[in-house]
N, C-alpha and C positions, 0 to 999 in steps of 0.2 A: 504493499499500500503506499504510494507516495505521500510524504509529508508535505501539504501544500501551504503552511503556515510560513510567514516570512521571518516572524520574530516569536520567541519563546519567553512569554512575560509573567506565564501563573500556570498553576495546574486547574485552578478554577474554570479555567476557560477550554482547557483541552477536555476529550471524550475517551472512552476506554480504550477505543482502538487507537488514537493516538498514542495514550500513555504505554499500551503494550508494544506498539512499534518501536518506541523509544528503547523500551527494557531489553526487548529481543535484540535490538542491534546493539546495545551496551554489552550484553552478554557476547554476541559474536566479537566485537572488537577488544573485549578483554584479553583475549588470547595472544594479542600483539604484546602488551605490557609484560608478559612472560618470555618472550623471545631475546636471544641474545642481543639482537640489533633491534631496538624498539622503534621502528620508524616505518610507516608506508607512504608512498607518494600522492595519497588522496588529494590533499589540499596544497598541493605544490603550486606556488603562485598566487595563492590566496593571502590575504593580510588582515590579522586580527587583533584588535586594538583593546586592551584591558583598560576600562577606566574605573578606578577605584576609591571613592571618596569616602571611606570608611576602613578601619584596619582590618585586615585578612591575612591569614598563613595558609590553611588548608584551600580555602576557594581559589583563591588568585593562583598560587603555585599549582593546584591541580587544573585550572583552565590553561595556564600556560603550557604545562607538560602535555597536555591533551594535544593542543594545537601543533605542539612541535613534532609530536609523535605522529600526527599525520602531514607533515612538512609543511605546515603554513608558516609564514612569516609573523612575529608577535612583537608589540610593542605595549609598555605598561605605562601609564599616567596615574599619578595620586594626586590630590589635593597640593602638598606641599610642593611638587614639582610641575603644577600647571600653572597656565596664566590666571586662573580664577585667583590667585593671591594677588594679582594685580587689579582685579575688580571686573575681569571678564566673565560674563555668565556660561553655565554649563552650556547652554543651546548653542552659543557663539562658538564655544570651543568644539563642539561636535560639528558644527557647520563648517569650520576651518579644517578640521580633521578629514570632513566627507570629501572636501575638496581634494584630497590626496588619495582619494579611491579606496578605501579599506572594503572589506567584504564583511566583516561582522564587528560590531561593539559587544564586549562583555561589561556590564556596567552594575555596579554597586552604589548604592546612595542611602544617605540617612532619611531622605524624604519618600514617604510611600507615594507611589505612583510615577516617580520619576522616568523610569524605563519606559512606560506606555506614552509619556510626553514626548520622550527622545524620538521612539520608534514613529510618531507621527510625522517627525519631520527630517527623517532620513530616509535614503533609500536602501542602506545597508542593513543587514538583518542586527537585530538588538536580542542578547541573551540577558534575562534578569538574573543577576547574581546576587540579590538581595537587595529589598528597598525598605526602609523604614521596618515597620513592624507589620507589613503586608504579605509579602511572599518570598519565598526562598525555593522555587522550582527543582532546580537540580539536586539539591540537597534532600529534597523529598524523593526523587527519583531514585537517589544512590540509595537512600534508605529502603525503599520497597525493593529494589534490586538485592541488597542484601538480606532482606525477610524471605524472599524468593529461592535464594540460595540455600539457605537453612531451613526453612519451612515448605519447599515447594509449592507453596500457593499463597494467595492474599486473601482469596474469598474466604468467608469463614473465620478467619484470624480475629483474635480479640487484643487489640493494641492498646495500651496504656501509655498515656502521655502526662508526664510528671514533672511538675515544678512551674515555672514563670511562664504561663501559656498567654497571659494577657499580652506580653511584650514580643512574643515570639512569631517571627514570620515562618521558622522551620515548622512549628505547629500547625499554623494556620495552611501551609503548601501540603503538609502530611494529612491533616483532616481532609481536605478536598480531594487529594489523590486517594488515600485509603478508601474513604467512604464509596467512591466511584469504583473502585475494584472489589467491592464485597466486604471489606473488614468493617468489625465492630470497634470503634473508638471510644474510649473513656479518658476524660480530664481528669486530673487528680492535683489538687493544690490547695492554697488557703483561698478564702472567697476572694481576697483582694487580688489575687494573681490570675482568677479567672475570667476570661473576657465576658461583658455583659451579655454579647451577642451569642453566647455559647447554643443557648436553648434553640437557635435558628439554624444550627449547623448538623444536625443529624446526630450528634454524640450525647454520650451521658456523662454527668459531672458527680464526682465524689469528692469529698473533702477529708476522707479517712484513707489512708495509704494501706493500713492492714486490711480493708475491705476489698481492694483491687488486687492486691498481689497474687492471691490464689488462682483468680480468673484470668489473668493475663498471660497469652503467649509470648507477647513482646513488650517490654518495658522501656519506654525511650525517656530517658532522663535529660531535663533542661536546666541550663544553669540560669541563676538569677541577674537578669541583665539591668544592673543597676545604672548603666550609662542611658538606659532609655527611662527609669523610672523617675517621675516628676514630683514625687511626695514619698513619704516615708510610708511604706505598705505592710512591714513587718515590725514586731517589736525587736528582734535582734536576729543576725545569722546564726547564732547558737540556737535559739529557739525553733528557727526555721529547720535547722539539720535534725534536730531531735524529732520533730514532726515528720518531716518530708524527706530527710536525707535517706537515700539508699544505703542501706548498711547488708553486712553478711548474715547478722542475725535475723532482720527483717526478712531477708530474702529466702529464710528457712520454710517461709510458708508457700513459696513459689513452686510452680510445676518444674518437674524433673528437667525439662529441656528448655526453660524460659529462655528467650534472649534478652540481654541488656545492651542497650543501644545509648549513644550520646553524639549529637552533631558537633561537640567541642566549641569552644575550650572547655576543657574540665575545670571545676573548683574544687579538687580533691578535699575531701573532709567537710565539704558544705552539703553540696546536693549528691554527691556520691562519696563513697568511702573508698580509698585505694584498693582494697582486697574484693571489692565488687568490680571496680573499673577494670581489674587487670586479672580477674578471676576466670573460671572456665565457661561461664555464661556469657562474657563478653565479647561481643563483636565490633567493637568501637574500631579497631584499626582495619577490619573487613570493610567498614564504611568507608574510611579513607581510601583503601584500594579501589573500590568499587566508582569511587568520585571521578578517578582518571576516566574509566571506561565510559561512564554516564556521560561526562563532558566531551569525551571523543565523540560519541554518539550525536551529542547536540550540535557540534561544529560540523560534523559529517552533514547532517540533515541541512542545517541552514547555511553553510559554508559554500555549498554548491549551487546556491540559487542564481 
């Protein structure tokens, strides 16, 4: 099935067949990353520009590696290294870069909706690498790929998302994607960190971690996004960790083959204990590995437009 979209801006707008197509392609491309020479000529002559206006380690590096393994030329621009520090708007930056004829922009921005706005003003493809609290589609895709590898299905799984969901674009993309693929999603966290629109998203909500652990096939732990919180929403980190931090002791109630996931970066000892993060149920590094394959798939589909 051809992928007809110019841009990848979020999972809310994709249908089941489009998600399946991306995941199937990612699985086939993953093999390239195990070769002695990890490069194919698919995007030779294509140009990918990474525009990251928020800090990033995994996502930016993963997209850069993915593009290079497909033989694309890549260039990275951050806020500190761009003319925005001189007063240039992002739209003017993109228009000037577009005059250099790139094929794909990979964009991360603090403001929700920014990739959508930029996509309307450029003929190049735009991939949303995370916009504010809105979406992070490639992260959700790599999460689903990891679940499929270990569970062989998404339909019928129970996925618990634990932590600061209100400020999490990862949670929102996973909710849209997992629900479309037939999974049951449970949100768990203090009431101040559950989005008020949760009841409209087709998910269940719990405020008691002990109640949802035995039910979950997958527990996805999220960090506290203090950089996005505009007010004090918790009495203390210590209290949060006591009630919502995932520890080996709490995990004793879990299913024998439960998966523990985390999009990173981890705050060890806050939302997840080191023995859980590094334990036998953890597939956190598998997520990172699959991130390269998923982003190769996205660049493959959009870079050849």
